Wavefront OBJ file of the C-alpha trace (Angstrom):
o trace
v 119.914 81.160 118.806
v 118.641 84.741 118.634
v 115.640 85.495 120.818
v 112.961 87.606 119.220
v 110.157 89.498 120.827
v 106.781 88.629 119.321
v 104.309 91.502 119.316
v 100.691 90.618 118.532
v 99.287 92.767 115.741
v 95.603 92.971 114.920
v 94.432 93.383 111.326
v 93.502 96.901 110.233
v 90.320 97.706 108.320
v 89.034 100.724 106.403
v 86.939 101.869 109.376
v 90.106 101.959 111.502
v 92.050 104.312 109.230
v 89.266 106.401 107.631
v 89.119 109.019 110.439
v 92.893 109.602 110.270
v 92.895 109.822 106.469
v 89.998 112.286 106.514
v 91.641 114.450 109.196
v 94.922 114.560 107.267
v 93.301 115.182 103.879
v 94.449 111.949 102.256
v 92.920 111.934 98.770
v 90.541 109.094 97.942
v 91.507 109.088 94.256
v 94.387 106.875 93.196
v 97.351 108.933 91.958
v 97.826 106.548 89.033
v 94.346 105.737 87.693
v 91.929 108.096 89.484
v 89.713 105.318 90.904
v 88.522 105.350 94.535
v 88.553 101.602 95.265
v 91.115 100.597 97.896
v 91.839 97.527 100.023
v 94.113 97.217 103.034
v 96.816 94.552 102.807
v 96.912 92.776 106.176
v 99.532 90.097 105.526
v 102.537 92.436 105.853
v 102.874 94.152 109.208
v 106.090 96.072 108.759
v 109.263 96.744 106.858
v 112.811 96.215 107.968
v 114.937 99.319 108.255
v 118.690 99.692 108.165
v 120.433 102.912 109.139
v 123.993 103.472 108.091
v 125.523 106.276 110.125
v 128.358 105.940 112.655
v 126.845 102.610 113.727
v 124.922 100.103 111.674
v 121.426 99.971 113.176
v 118.611 97.647 112.162
v 114.983 98.117 113.093
v 111.399 97.545 112.147
v 108.710 100.016 111.073
v 105.094 98.891 111.499
v 103.191 99.654 108.307
v 99.737 99.847 106.775
v 99.553 99.151 103.050
v 96.564 100.455 101.094
v 96.269 99.101 97.533
v 94.171 100.339 94.595
v 91.962 97.478 93.393
v 92.033 98.816 89.829
v 95.725 99.330 89.064
v 97.578 97.879 92.084
v 99.165 101.183 93.149
v 100.157 100.914 96.820
v 100.331 103.561 99.527
v 102.503 102.857 102.548
v 101.727 104.420 105.950
v 103.624 104.196 109.233
v 101.204 102.345 111.534
v 102.628 103.974 114.664
v 101.839 107.422 113.244
v 98.172 106.500 112.691
v 97.653 106.197 116.472
v 94.999 103.469 116.111
v 92.801 102.647 119.114
v 93.498 98.915 118.736
v 97.268 99.544 119.006
v 96.876 101.449 122.289
v 95.714 98.214 123.946
v 98.987 96.384 123.195
l 1 2 3 4 5 6 7 8 9 10 11 12 13 14 15 16 17 18 19 20 21 22 23 24 25 26 27 28 29 30 31 32 33 34 35 36 37 38 39 40 41 42 43 44 45 46 47 48 49 50 51 52 53 54 55 56 57 58 59 60 61 62 63 64 65 66 67 68 69 70 71 72 73 74 75 76 77 78 79 80 81 82 83 84 85 86 87 88 89 90
């Protein structure tokens, strides 16, 4: 049996990411429909990664998914890059 490390992850809300998005100039308008209504998807905490170079390496990238409520367009952000206060406590 493979042992896996379980890392607790707290949900992320708009108030958590808004300062980062503002600082980085992330546009509020959806690229597809132009609306400004977004939700954060909190039931997916990361994506699996597979690197194929000299060695085959698997990993995990913690993610934040922001979805347009009008058209369903999704934006994917690397959670580690957002440097959230709640993640510093882990």
